[in-house]
N, C-alpha and C positions, 0 to 999 in steps of 0.2 A: 547878471549878464552871462551868457553862455557862448561857447565857440560857434554854435549855430547862428547866433546873432552876429558874430564877427565874420566868420568865413565859411558858413555852410557846414560841410562835412569834415571839419578839421579835427585833428587829434591834439588836444591841449597838453602842454607841458608847463608846469609851474616850477621855477627854479630860482631860489634866493631872491624873491621879489620881482622876478622877471617873468614874462608871459611869452610862450612860443606856441606856434601851431605847425603841425606837420601836415602838409597838403600834397599828398602823392610824392613827387620828387622835389618839393620845395620846403624849406624851413623858414618860417616867417616870425619875426620878433615884433611884438606889439607893446603898446603902453596904454594904461588907463589914465585919461586926463578928463577931469570934470564929468566923470560917469560915462565917458565914451571911449571905445577902443580905437586906437589909431595905429597904423603900420609904421614901424621904424625902419626896418630893413628886411631884405629877402635874399635867400641863398638858394641857388639851384644845385641839387645834390648829384644830378646825373647829367652829364654834358649832352648825351644823345636824346634827352627828353625835349619835347616841343614846349616852347614858352606860350603861355596864354595871352 
């Protein structure tokens, strides 16, 4: 599985068994369950950025 499969043009970060994706002004944490990536939580890093 790649981050293209998960979130398109994400920048992956793998840290101590956790998976994160940097999406522009958002940091998303995901989890692999049963071979599928699911989103756990999302943080907006810049208050002035528009949400999608």
